[in-house]
N, C-alpha and C positions, 0 to 999 in steps of 0.2 A: 964299282963305277956304273955298271949296267942298271943296278937298282936305283942309284941316284938319278941317272938319266931318265929312267922310266917315270920316276916321281916328278921330275922337272917337266916332262912332256905332258903329264896329267894335269899340271897347273896352267899350261898354255891355253890361250883362247883359240882352240884348234880350228873351229869353223871360220872365225874371223881371218886367221892367217891363211887358211885355204882359199877364202874368197879373194884375198889380195893376190895370191899366187895365180888364181884363176884369171884375174884381169891382166896381170903382167905377162902371163904365158900367151895371151892373145893380142898383146899390143903389137901393132904392125909397123911401128916406126923402124925403118930399115937399120939405122945404126945400132939400136937397142937389140933387135931380134938377131941380127947377124953376129954381134959380139957375144950374146948369150949362147947361141948355137955353137960358135967356134970354141968358147970356153968349155962348154959342156962336153963337146966332142973330144977335146983334149984331156980333160980331167978324167972322164970315164972310158976313154979309149974306144969310142963308138966306131963300129965298122960301117961306114956309109957306102962301101963298095957293093953291098947287097941290097941297098935301098933303090926304089924306083927312080929317085932323084939323088944323085951322089954329090951334088954341089950344095953346100950349106946355104948359099944366097938364094937358092931356088924356092925356099919355103917362105910362105907369107907371114908366118909367126913361129914362135918357139913351139907352141902347141902343135902346129902342123908338122914341124920337124919331129917332135916327140912321138906322134902317132903315125909316122911315115909308113907308107905301104912298102912291101918288099918288091924287088924287081921280079918279073916273071922267071920262074925256074930257080929262084933263090932257095927254095925248100923242096926237098923230096918227101912227098907224103906217102907213108907206108900204109896204103889202104888195102884191106882184105875183108872178106865176108864176115869174119868173126873178130876183126882187130879193132882195138881202141887206141887212138893216137894221142900224143901230147897236144893239148890245145894252145900251148904258148911256148915261147922261149923263156927258160927260167931254170930254177933249181927245185928239185923235189925235196921238200923238207920233211914231210911225213906221208906214209902210205900204209895201207893194210886193211884189216877187217874192222868194221864198227862193232864195238863190244856193248851189246845191250843198250844201244842208243847213245853211247859215249864215243867221242872222238879224241885222239891224242893231239894236243897242241905243241907240247914240248915235254921234256923230262919232268915228271911230277906235275904236269899241267894237263888237264883235260876239260872238256865242255860237252854239252849235250847237242844232239842233232835238233832237238826241239827248240832250244834257245837260238841256234844258228838260223833256223827257218822261221823265226819270228814268234815263237811261243805257241805254235799250233801243233797239238799232239797228233792230229789226223795226217797232216803233211809229213810229220816225222816218222810215223809208223812204218811206211814203206821202206825206210832206210835203216831201221833199228838193227838189223842183222846183215847189213850189206857190206860195202867196201867204200873206202874214201881215200883221197889223195889231196895234199896241199902243195901248191906250186908257187914259189916266190919269184917275182919279177924284180930284178935289180934295175937301177936307173939306166944302165947301158943296154938293157934288153929291148927287143922289138915288143911293142905294147899293144898289139892287136890280139884278140882272143878268138880262137876258131873252134869249130865243133869237133869233139873227140870221136864222135860216131854219128851216123845219120839219125835224125830224129825229128819229131814234130813238136813245136812249141805249144804247151798246154796252158801255162800260167807264168806270170812274172810278178814279183813283189819288190818294192823298194822299202827297205827297213832303215829308218833313220837311227843314228847313234853317235858314238864318239868317233874321233879320227886319230887314234894312236898310230904311230908308225908301225910298219910290219917287218922291219929288219929283224934278223935272227935274235939279237940281244933283247929287243923289246918283247918278242914272242915268248922268250924264255921267262920273262919276269912280270909281264902284265897278265893277271888272271883273266881267263875267258876272253882274251882280246878279240878273237874273230867273231864271237857272239855279242860283243859290245860295240864294235865298229859299225859305221854305216855300210850298207851292202845292198847289192841287187841280186835277187834270187831268180833264176830261170829254171823252169821245170819242163822236161821233155819226155815224150813217150818214144822209146827206142826198141830195137831188136833184143836188147838185154833187159827190158823192163824200164821202170821209171829211172831217170837220171836227173840230178840237180847240179847246176853250175852256179856257184856263188862267187860273185865278183866283189871283193872286199875293198872298201875305200881306206884311205890313210891320210895322215896330215900332208897337205900339199896336193893331194889328189883333187883337183878342182871339179872334176865330174867323171861320171861313168856313163857311157852311151851304148846303144845297140842300133843295128841297122834298121830295125822295124819301128823303134820308138824315138830315135834320136837321143838327145841328152836327157837322161833319167834323173841325174842329180846335178847340181844341188838345189833342191826346193826348200822352201821354208815350211816349218811345222814339224810335229813330232809323231804324226800318225803314219802307220804302215799304209802304203798304197798298193792296190792289187789290180792286175789286168788279167782278164779271163779270155784266152784265145781258143778255148775248146770248141765253141761253135764253128770256128773257121781256123783250124790249126795251121801254123806256118811251118812248112817242110823245109829243113835245112840238111844239106849233104855233109858228110864227113869232110873236114878241112875247110868248109866255108866259114867266112867271118861271122861271128855272133856278137861281138862287143869290142870295146877298147877302153883303156885307161888313159885319161888325160893327166898324166904323171902316174908313177908306178905303184903296184900293190901286189895282191895275192889272189889266186883262184883256188877255190875248194871244189872238188868233184865228189859227188855222192852217187853211188850205184846201188840200186836195190838188190841186184843179183848177188846172192851169197856164194855162188860158185865161180865168180870171176877169177881169172888166173893172171897175176901180175907178170910182166915180162921178167925173165930171169936176169936181164942185164941191169935192172933197177937197183938202186941203193940210196940210202939217205944222203942228201947233199950232192947228189949226182946232177950235173947240168943236163938239161934237155933242150932240144930244139923242136919247134912246132912241126908236127908231122911224124916224129919218131914213134915207134911202137911203145905203148904204155901197158896194155893188157890184152887178154883174149876173153871173148865172151864165154861164159859158162852156160849152164842150163837156164833157160828163160823161165822166169816166174811171172805168170800172167797176172798175179794179184798186185795190189798196191796202187789202185787207181788214184789219181790226184783229186782230192776232195775240194769242196767249197771251203772258203775261209772268210771270216769277217774282219773288220778293222780292229787292230790292237794298238796300244800305245807303244812307241819305241822307247829305248833307254834314253 
């Protein structure tokens, strides 16, 4: 059934459907948005008690509800000098070492760091023998993304592509899904060396945005777009917001540090809350500077 469903999703007009969802999620007609919020809250058992606004009618649109901020103190952030924290509420689907530039997507499914980062071998080289983690955000989760470690933004890329869903059954059956879907790549310089955070789009994900650039997707066109912040790097503290999904998806973390130590409490399919300990910094490798990159065609 999962294979049949993945084939069906491949045939859908993914971008057209996502544009419709984008518009409907922002429709401010009160009867519509209030009904949608209440139905969604009931179906997915959303806990509004930890949101800054706990009353569904307080949100101007479904999208405002979906990207709702947390109430002050709703998360305890486990910040330490050598600690890396979870950037999201979600489930850790894969984590571990990068094997000669290859990442595990699911059992018998892998893909390359180079493909994930838009086909640039220079960008991929820093992470060839590093570590990675994939975190899946379900519809009921909090959908803002935070910094796992303090860092300065060096570059950002928008890589156009498909919009397959990223639920576990599709991840198991769609080859190279994360390297084929539309995504926003952010590259940071940190105390543990280069870190990449990849925000992966999915069907129904009308847009991905960051605090410094606003809404990055959905643009028209098939070319990779690149922003260079190295002349004036943007410093972000651990736990500060760095992006949000307007409807849910996945975040992939790449660490250049080959000596990074994962938290002993981690396990596949373990639920995580933003701010929980994810890993500890190993020995810092000063190599792997983020290089220049030209435009490439997206898939």
